[in-house]
ZANU-22491 format. One record per residue: residue number from 1; residue in three letters; x, y, z of N, C-alpha, C, O, CB in turn. Coordinates in steps of 0.05 Angstrom, whole numbers. Atoms other than C-alpha are relative to their C-alpha. Glycine has a CB too. Example, Ala and Ser with C-alpha at 12.3 -4.5 7.8 and 13.67 -1.06 7.14 Angstrom:
<1, "ALA", <18, -24, 0>, <246, -90, 156>, <18, 24, 0>, <39, 24, 13>, <-20, 1, 25>> <2, "SER", <-16, -24, -1>, <273, -21, 143>, <-15, 22, 14>, <-5, 44, 18>, <9, 9, -29>> 
This chain:
<1, "MET", <26, -11, -2>, <4656, 2774, 819>, <-1, 27, -17>, <-20, 32, -31>, <-8, 6, 32>> <2, "ASP", <-1, -25, 17>, <4676, 2841, 785>, <0, -6, -29>, <-12, 10, -44>, <25, 17, 5>> <3, "ASP", <-1, 8, 28>, <4689, 2806, 718>, <-29, -7, -9>, <-37, 0, -31>, <21, -24, -6>> <4, "GLU", <26, 7, 9>, <4619, 2777, 718>, <-18, 25, -1>, <-35, 27, -18>, <-11, -21, 19>> <5, "MET", <17, -25, -1>, <4588, 2844, 737>, <6, 18, -25>, <-11, 31, -37>, <6, 16, 28>> <6, "GLN", <-6, -18, 22>, <4627, 2879, 682>, <-11, -14, -26>, <-19, 0, -45>, <31, 7, -2>> <7, "LYS", <13, 13, 22>, <4604, 2824, 632>, <-30, 5, 0>, <-40, 11, -22>, <5, -29, 0>> <8, "ALA", <27, -5, -2>, <4533, 2832, 654>, <-7, 29, -10>, <-26, 34, -25>, <-9, -5, 28>> <9, "ASP", <3, -28, 8>, <4539, 2908, 646>, <4, 3, -29>, <-12, 17, -41>, <18, 18, 14>> <10, "ALA", <-8, -2, 27>, <4570, 2902, 579>, <-25, -13, -18>, <-34, -2, -38>, <29, -14, -4>> <11, "ILE", <24, 13, 11>, <4513, 2854, 557>, <-22, 18, -1>, <-33, 22, -22>, <-8, -24, 14>> <12, "ARG", <23, -17, -4>, <4460, 2901, 583>, <3, 25, -20>, <-16, 34, -33>, <-3, 9, 31>> <13, "ALA", <-4, -23, 16>, <4492, 2959, 546>, <-3, -6, -31>, <-14, 10, -46>, <27, 10, 6>> <14, "ARG", <4, 9, 27>, <4496, 2920, 480>, <-30, -5, -6>, <-40, 1, -27>, <17, -25, -6>> <15, "GLN", <29, 2, 6>, <4423, 2900, 488>, <-14, 25, -2>, <-31, 27, -20>, <-14, -16, 19>> <16, "GLN", <13, -25, 2>, <4401, 2971, 501>, <7, 14, -26>, <-11, 27, -37>, <8, 16, 23>> <17, "PHE", <-8, -11, 25>, <4441, 2993, 438>, <-18, -14, -22>, <-29, -1, -39>, <31, -4, -4>> <18, "LEU", <15, 15, 19>, <4407, 2939, 398>, <-28, 6, -1>, <-41, 8, -22>, <3, -28, 4>> <19, "ARG", <28, -7, -2>, <4339, 2957, 424>, <-3, 28, -15>, <-21, 31, -31>, <-10, 1, 32>> <20, "GLU", <1, -27, 11>, <4350, 3029, 403>, <3, -2, -30>, <-13, 11, -45>, <22, 18, 13>> <21, "MET", <-3, 4, 30>, <4374, 3008, 333>, <-24, -11, -12>, <-33, -2, -33>, <22, -19, -6>> <22, "TYR", <25, 16, 11>, <4315, 2961, 325>, <-23, 20, -3>, <-36, 22, -24>, <-10, -25, 21>> <23, "LEU", <23, -18, 0>, <4265, 3014, 344>, <3, 23, -20>, <-16, 31, -33>, <-4, 12, 28>> <24, "ALA", <-6, -22, 20>, <4298, 3068, 302>, <-4, -12, -29>, <-17, 1, -45>, <30, 12, 3>> <25, "GLY", <2, 13, 27>, <4302, 3021, 241>, <-30, -8, -5>, <-39, -4, -27>, <18, -25, -1>> <26, "PHE", <28, 8, 5>, <4230, 2996, 250>, <-15, 24, -6>, <-30, 25, -26>, <-14, -15, 23>> <27, "ASP", <14, -26, 5>, <4204, 3068, 255>, <4, 11, -27>, <-15, 21, -40>, <9, 19, 19>> <28, "LYS", <-7, -11, 27>, <4241, 3089, 193>, <-11, -16, -23>, <-22, -4, -42>, <31, 1, -4>> <29, "ALA", <10, 18, 20>, <4221, 3028, 153>, <-32, 3, -2>, <-43, 3, -24>, <8, -29, 6>> <30, "ALA", <27, -4, 1>, <4148, 3036, 173>, <-10, 26, -13>, <-29, 27, -29>, <-9, -3, 26>> <31, "GLY", <5, -26, 11>, <4147, 3109, 157>, <5, 1, -29>, <-12, 12, -44>, <17, 19, 13>> <32, "PHE", <-5, 2, 28>, <4181, 3097, 90>, <-20, -13, -15>, <-28, -4, -36>, <24, -12, -5>> <33, "MET", <19, 16, 14>, <4134, 3043, 71>, <-28, 16, -3>, <-41, 16, -24>, <-3, -27, 16>> <34, "ALA", <24, -15, 1>, <4074, 3088, 89>, <4, 23, -20>, <-15, 27, -36>, <-7, 10, 28>> <35, "LEU", <-4, -21, 20>, <4104, 3145, 47>, <-1, -11, -28>, <-15, 2, -44>, <26, 12, 5>> <36, "ILE", <-1, 9, 26>, <4118, 3102, -14>, <-28, -9, -10>, <-36, -3, -32>, <20, -22, -2>> <37, "ILE", <27, 9, 7>, <4048, 3071, -13>, <-19, 24, -4>, <-36, 24, -22>, <-12, -18, 22>> <38, "THR", <17, -23, 4>, <4015, 3138, -4>, <7, 16, -26>, <-11, 26, -39>, <2, 19, 25>> <39, "ALA", <-8, -12, 24>, <4056, 3167, -61>, <-11, -17, -25>, <-19, -7, -46>, <31, 4, 0>> <40, "GLY", <11, 17, 21>, <4035, 3106, -103>, <-29, 4, -6>, <-38, 4, -29>, <4, -28, 7>> <41, "TYR", <28, -7, 4>, <3962, 3120, -89>, <-5, 27, -13>, <-23, 30, -30>, <-13, 0, 27>> <42, "ALA", <1, -27, 14>, <3971, 3192, -108>, <3, -3, -29>, <-15, 6, -44>, <21, 19, 10>> <43, "ALA", <-6, 5, 29>, <4002, 3172, -174>, <-23, -15, -13>, <-34, -6, -33>, <28, -16, -3>> <44, "ALA", <20, 16, 13>, <3951, 3118, -188>, <-29, 16, -4>, <-42, 14, -25>, <-5, -27, 17>> <45, "PHE", <24, -17, 1>, <3891, 3166, -174>, <3, 21, -21>, <-15, 26, -37>, <-8, 13, 27>> <46, "THR", <-4, -20, 20>, <3922, 3219, -216>, <-1, -10, -29>, <-14, 3, -46>, <26, 13, 3>> <47, "ILE", <0, 14, 24>, <3933, 3172, -273>, <-30, -7, -8>, <-39, -2, -30>, <18, -24, 3>> <48, "TRP", <26, 9, 5>, <3864, 3143, -267>, <-17, 23, -7>, <-33, 20, -26>, <-11, -13, 23>> <49, "ASP", <15, -24, 6>, <3834, 3213, -267>, <3, 9, -31>, <-15, 19, -45>, <9, 23, 18>> <50, "ARG", <-7, -12, 27>, <3870, 3230, -332>, <-11, -22, -23>, <-16, -14, -46>, <35, 5, -2>> <51, "VAL", <8, 21, 19>, <3849, 3162, -368>, <-27, -12, 3>, <-34, -30, -11>, <20, -21, 0>> <52, "ASP", <26, 10, -6>, <3782, 3151, -338>, <-21, 0, -22>, <-37, -18, -24>, <-9, 14, 23>> <53, "ARG", <17, 0, 20>, <3745, 3173, -398>, <6, -20, -22>, <-12, -25, -39>, <0, 26, -10>> <54, "PHE", <-6, 22, 20>, <3779, 3120, -441>, <-7, -29, 12>, <-4, -49, -2>, <32, 1, -9>> <55, "LEU", <6, 24, -11>, <3757, 3065, -393>, <-28, -10, -5>, <-47, 6, -5>, <5, 2, 27>> <56, "THR", <29, 8, 3>, <3696, 3021, -406>, <-10, -3, 30>, <5, -4, 50>, <-3, -29, -17>> <57, "TYR", <12, 3, -28>, <3648, 3013, -348>, <13, -24, 14>, <21, -21, 37>, <-33, -4, -3>> <58, "SER", <-13, 22, -12>, <3677, 2945, -332>, <27, 5, 9>, <33, -3, 32>, <1, -22, -18>> <59, "GLU", <-27, -7, -7>, <3747, 2970, -331>, <1, 20, 24>, <17, 17, 43>, <15, 12, -25>> <60, "ARG", <2, -19, -22>, <3728, 3028, -287>, <-9, -13, 26>, <2, -6, 47>, <-20, 23, -7>> <61, "MET", <8, 12, -25>, <3693, 2985, -236>, <19, -21, 9>, <21, -26, 33>, <-28, -12, -2>> <62, "LEU", <-23, 19, -9>, <3749, 2932, -235>, <22, 16, 12>, <31, 10, 34>, <11, -16, -24>> <63, "THR", <-21, -18, -11>, <3800, 2985, -226>, <-8, 13, 26>, <9, 15, 44>, <8, 21, -20>> <64, "ALA", <8, -11, -25>, <3760, 3019, -173>, <-1, -20, 23>, <5, -14, 46>, <-27, 11, -5>> <65, "SER", <0, 21, -21>, <3751, 2953, -136>, <28, -6, 8>, <33, -8, 32>, <-14, -26, -10>> <66, "LEU", <-28, 4, -8>, <3825, 2939, -138>, <13, 19, 17>, <26, 12, 36>, <16, -4, -21>> <67, "PHE", <-11, -21, -16>, <3844, 3006, -113>, <-15, 2, 27>, <-2, 9, 47>, <-3, 26, -16>> <68, "LEU", <14, -1, -27>, <3790, 3005, -58>, <10, -22, 18>, <14, -17, 42>, <-31, -2, -4>> <69, "ILE", <-12, 20, -18>, <3815, 2939, -32>, <26, 7, 9>, <32, 4, 33>, <2, -27, -12>> <70, "SER", <-27, -8, -7>, <3886, 2963, -32>, <0, 23, 21>, <14, 22, 41>, <15, 9, -25>> <71, "VAL", <1, -25, -19>, <3869, 3031, 1>, <-13, -8, 27>, <-4, 1, 49>, <-18, 24, -13>> <72, "GLY", <13, 8, -25>, <3821, 2997, 51>, <18, -15, 17>, <17, -10, 42>, <-23, -16, -6>> <73, "VAL", <-19, 13, -15>, <3875, 2949, 73>, <21, 18, 13>, <28, 16, 36>, <13, -20, -16>> <74, "PHE", <-21, -20, -11>, <3926, 3006, 80>, <-12, 14, 22>, <-2, 14, 44>, <11, 21, -23>> <75, "ILE", <12, -15, -21>, <3880, 3048, 119>, <-5, -15, 25>, <-1, -5, 47>, <-25, 11, -9>> <76, "GLY", <3, 18, -23>, <3861, 2990, 164>, <27, -5, 15>, <28, -4, 39>, <-12, -27, -9>> <77, "TRP", <-25, 5, -12>, <3934, 2975, 176>, <9, 25, 15>, <19, 22, 38>, <20, -9, -22>> <78, "GLN", <-8, -24, -12>, <3949, 3046, 193>, <-16, 5, 25>, <-4, 14, 45>, <-2, 23, -20>> <79, "ILE", <17, -2, -24>, <3891, 3049, 242>, <8, -20, 20>, <10, -14, 44>, <-30, -4, -8>> <80, "ARG", <-10, 21, -20>, <3914, 2984, 274>, <26, 9, 12>, <30, 6, 36>, <4, -29, -13>> <81, "GLY", <-26, -9, -10>, <3984, 3014, 280>, <-4, 23, 19>, <10, 23, 39>, <19, 9, -22>> <82, "GLN", <4, -22, -20>, <3958, 3077, 315>, <-14, -11, 25>, <-8, -1, 47>, <-18, 24, -12>> <83, "TRP", <11, 13, -24>, <3916, 3033, 363>, <23, -13, 15>, <25, -9, 39>, <-23, -22, -7>> <84, "VAL", <-21, 15, -14>, <3977, 2990, 380>, <17, 23, 13>, <25, 20, 36>, <17, -20, -21>> <85, "LEU", <-17, -22, -13>, <4017, 3054, 392>, <-12, 14, 24>, <1, 22, 43>, <7, 21, -21>> <86, "SER", <15, -14, -23>, <3963, 3085, 436>, <0, -19, 25>, <2, -11, 48>, <-31, 7, -9>> <87, "GLN", <1, 18, -23>, <3960, 3021, 478>, <29, 0, 11>, <33, -2, 36>, <-10, -30, -8>> <88, "GLN", <-28, -1, -10>, <4036, 3023, 484>, <4, 23, 17>, <17, 20, 38>, <20, 0, -22>> <89, "GLN", <-3, -26, -14>, <4033, 3095, 507>, <-13, -2, 28>, <-2, 5, 49>, <-13, 25, -18>> <90, "LEU", <14, 4, -25>, <3981, 3077, 560>, <17, -18, 21>, <18, -13, 45>, <-27, -13, -7>> <91, "LYS", <-15, 17, -17>, <4025, 3023, 586>, <25, 14, 10>, <33, 9, 33>, <7, -26, -14>> <92, "ILE", <-21, -16, -8>, <4084, 3069, 589>, <-9, 19, 23>, <5, 24, 43>, <11, 14, -24>> <93, "ALA", <10, -18, -21>, <4041, 3117, 628>, <-3, -14, 27>, <3, -3, 48>, <-28, 12, -9>> <94, "ASP", <1, 15, -24>, <4028, 3062, 677>, <26, -6, 13>, <28, -7, 38>, <-14, -25, -6>> <95, "LEU", <-27, 6, -13>, <4100, 3046, 686>, <10, 25, 13>, <22, 23, 34>, <21, -10, -21>> <96, "ILE", <-10, -24, -13>, <4115, 3119, 699>, <-14, 5, 28>, <-2, 15, 47>, <-4, 25, -19>> <97, "ALA", <14, -6, -24>, <4062, 3123, 752>, <3, -20, 21>, <-3, -16, 45>, <-29, 4, -5>> <98, "ALA", <-1, 23, -19>, <4078, 3055, 783>, <18, 6, 25>, <38, 21, 23>, <11, -25, -16>> <99, "GLY", <-17, 0, -22>, <4106, 3050, 852>, <22, -19, -2>, <22, -36, -20>, <-14, -4, 22>> <100, "GLU", <-24, 18, 1>, <4170, 3014, 867>, <-9, -30, 2>, <4, -47, -9>, <20, 6, 23>> <101, "THR", <9, 27, -5>, <4131, 2952, 887>, <-12, -11, -26>, <-8, -35, -32>, <-20, -2, 23>> <102, "ASP", <14, 10, 25>, <4091, 2948, 821>, <18, 1, -25>, <12, -13, -44>, <-24, 18, -6>> <103, "PHE", <-13, -8, 23>, <4144, 2972, 774>, <12, -26, -14>, <9, -30, -39>, <22, 21, 6>> <104, "ASP", <-13, 25, 13>, <4181, 2905, 760>, <-21, -19, -12>, <-16, -29, -34>, <15, -16, 22>> <105, "ALA", <21, 17, 12>, <4117, 2866, 749>, <-12, 12, -25>, <-15, -1, -46>, <-22, -5, 21>> <106, "LEU", <11, -14, 24>, <4089, 2919, 703>, <21, 0, -24>, <14, -3, -47>, <-8, 29, 8>> <107, "MET", <-20, -1, 20>, <4156, 2924, 665>, <1, -28, -13>, <3, -30, -38>, <28, 8, 13>> <108, "GLU", <-1, 28, 14>, <4157, 2848, 653>, <-25, -4, -16>, <-24, -15, -38>, <2, -24, 22>> <109, "ARG", <23, 3, 18>, <4086, 2850, 628>, <1, 17, -24>, <-8, 9, -45>, <-25, 5, 15>> <110, "PHE", <-5, -17, 24>, <4104, 2908, 584>, <16, -12, -21>, <9, -11, -44>, <13, 24, 8>> <111, "ARG", <-19, 14, 18>, <4162, 2869, 554>, <-14, -22, -14>, <-12, -24, -38>, <24, -11, 14>> <112, "ALA", <14, 23, 10>, <4119, 2807, 545>, <-20, 10, -23>, <-21, 0, -45>, <-15, -16, 24>> <113, "ASP", <22, -10, 18>, <4062, 2846, 512>, <15, 12, -26>, <7, 6, -48>, <-20, 24, 16>> <114, "GLY", <-14, -9, 22>, <4111, 2881, 468>, <12, -21, -20>, <11, -19, -44>, <21, 16, 10>> <115, "ALA", <-10, 23, 15>, <4143, 2816, 446>, <-23, -12, -16>, <-20, -18, -40>, <13, -20, 18>> <116, "LYS", <24, 13, 13>, <4075, 2787, 430>, <-10, 19, -24>, <-15, 9, -46>, <-24, -4, 22>> <117, "THR", <8, -20, 21>, <4054, 2851, 391>, <19, -4, -24>, <10, -9, -46>, <0, 30, 10>> <118, "ARG", <-20, 2, 22>, <4119, 2848, 351>, <-2, -25, -18>, <0, -24, -42>, <28, 0, 13>> <119, "ARG", <4, 26, 16>, <4107, 2775, 331>, <-25, 3, -16>, <-25, -5, -39>, <-1, -26, 18>> <120, "GLN", <25, -3, 16>, <4036, 2791, 310>, <4, 18, -24>, <-4, 11, -46>, <-23, 11, 17>> <121, "LEU", <-5, -18, 23>, <4057, 2851, 268>, <19, -12, -21>, <15, -9, -45>, <12, 26, 10>> <122, "ASN", <-19, 11, 18>, <4116, 2815, 238>, <-13, -22, -16>, <-5, -26, -39>, <25, -10, 14>> <123, "ARG", <14, 21, 15>, <4070, 2757, 216>, <-19, 13, -19>, <-22, 3, -42>, <-15, -19, 19>> <124, "ALA", <20, -13, 18>, <4017, 2805, 187>, <12, 18, -21>, <-2, 24, -41>, <-19, 16, 16>> <125, "LEU", <-11, -20, 18>, <4065, 2853, 151>, <3, -11, -29>, <-4, 3, -47>, <26, 10, 11>> <126, "PRO", <-1, 11, 28>, <4079, 2807, 90>, <-27, -1, -14>, <-29, 6, -38>, <10, -28, 1>> <127, "LEU", <28, 1, 11>, <4005, 2798, 79>, <-11, 27, -6>, <-23, 31, -27>, <-19, -14, 19>> <128, "ILE", <10, -28, 5>, <3988, 2872, 87>, <17, 11, -25>, <5, 24, -42>, <5, 20, 28>> <129, "PHE", <-14, -10, 23>, <4044, 2889, 38>, <-8, -12, -25>, <-9, 2, -45>, <27, -2, 3>> <130, "ALA", <10, 14, 24>, <4021, 2836, -12>, <-27, 12, -8>, <-31, 16, -32>, <-1, -30, 6>> <131, "LEU", <25, -9, 7>, <3951, 2861, -9>, <-1, 30, -9>, <-14, 36, -29>, <-18, -4, 23>> <132, "THR", <1, -28, 7>, <3963, 2936, -13>, <16, 2, -25>, <6, 15, -44>, <12, 19, 22>> <133, "SER", <-14, -4, 25>, <4017, 2931, -66>, <-10, -18, -24>, <-8, -11, -47>, <29, -4, 4>> <134, "GLY", <10, 18, 20>, <3986, 2871, -103>, <-25, 12, -14>, <-25, 14, -39>, <-6, -26, 11>> <135, "PHE", <25, -9, 13>, <3916, 2899, -114>, <5, 28, -13>, <-6, 34, -34>, <-25, 1, 20>> <136, "GLY", <-7, -24, 12>, <3944, 2969, -126>, <16, -3, -26>, <10, 12, -45>, <15, 16, 18>> <137, "ALA", <-15, 6, 24>, <3992, 2943, -177>, <-19, -11, -24>, <-17, -4, -47>, <23, -22, 7>> <138, "LEU", <19, 9, 20>, <3936, 2904, -212>, <-17, 24, -12>, <-22, 26, -36>, <-19, -22, 12>> <139, "GLY", <14, -24, 10>, <3896, 2968, -218>, <17, 17, -18>, <8, 27, -39>, <-10, 17, 23>> <140, "MET", <-17, -16, 17>, <3956, 3005, -245>, <6, -14, -27>, <10, -1, -47>, <26, 6, 14>> <141, "ILE", <-5, 17, 25>, <3967, 2948, -297>, <-23, 4, -21>, <-19, 6, -45>, <2, -31, 6>> <142, "ILE", <22, -3, 18>, <3897, 2957, -323>, <2, 28, -12>, <-4, 31, -36>, <-26, -3, 16>> <143, "LEU", <-2, -27, 11>, <3909, 3033, -330>, <23, 1, -20>, <22, 16, -40>, <4, 20, 22>> <144, "LEU", <-22, 2, 21>, <3975, 3017, -366>, <-10, -11, -24>, <-4, 1, -45>, <23, -18, 9>> <145, "ILE", <12, 15, 23>, <3940, 2970, -414>, <-18, 20, -16>, <-16, 22, -41>, <-17, -25, 11>> <146, "VAL", <17, -19, 15>, <3887, 3023, -429>, <15, 22, -12>, <8, 31, -34>, <-22, 11, 18>> <147, "CYS", <-18, -20, 13>, <3942, 3077, -440>, <12, -12, -25>, <12, 2, -46>, <23, 9, 19>> <148, "ALA", <-13, 11, 24>, <3978, 3029, -487>, <-20, -3, -22>, <-13, 5, -45>, <12, -28, 6>> <149, "GLN", <21, 4, 21>, <3915, 3013, -525>, <-6, 27, -14>, <-8, 29, -38>, <-26, -11, 13>> <150, "HIS", <7, -28, 8>, <3899, 3087, -530>, <22, 11, -19>, <16, 21, -41>, <-3, 18, 26>> <151, "PHE", <-21, -8, 19>, <3967, 3103, -561>, <2, -17, -24>, <8, -6, -46>, <25, 1, 13>> <152, "ALA", <-3, 19, 21>, <3968, 3041, -604>, <-22, 8, -23>, <-16, 5, -46>, <-5, -30, 12>> <153, "LEU", <20, -7, 17>, <3904, 3065, -636>, <3, 30, -12>, <-13, 39, -28>, <-26, -5, 15>> <154, "GLY", <-7, -26, 12>, <3934, 3133, -649>, <-17, 23, 11>, <-18, 44, -1>, <-4, -2, -31>> <155, "HIS", <14, -21, -13>, <3889, 3174, -602>, <19, 16, 15>, <39, 7, 26>, <-22, -11, 18>> <156, "GLU", <-17, -19, -14>, <3918, 3236, -573>, <-16, 14, 20>, <-6, 30, 35>, <12, 20, -18>> 
């Protein structure tokens, strides 16, 4: 019986370690992605500000539309993330306040809800990344083309 208990304890310890690694990695990846995208927007809008006078009305509206879609999706994703986090914090507060009789049931529901949320977020992440980076990249390509045309014509 001791061997079985030791194995079970070892498995729980490894699972806890993996949970901590998963959460730390996920938080770092999400933070890094948000930082990179935000820096990309800052660069895009700075470049756009510098070359705006060389854009035609159609180029300006197309670029603005692409950037707005990209930024809108990014902001929506960030708001969704904060909402998910706030819901998780409320559930943790419920767990902290739970009595001994309610704790196990609440903990099981917390785990199930967390697994469901992770599945949903993991499914959505590639689409969110494609929309934010794709539309933003298209807007940057238009700006790049305008800059290249401007230099090709010898304007300074």
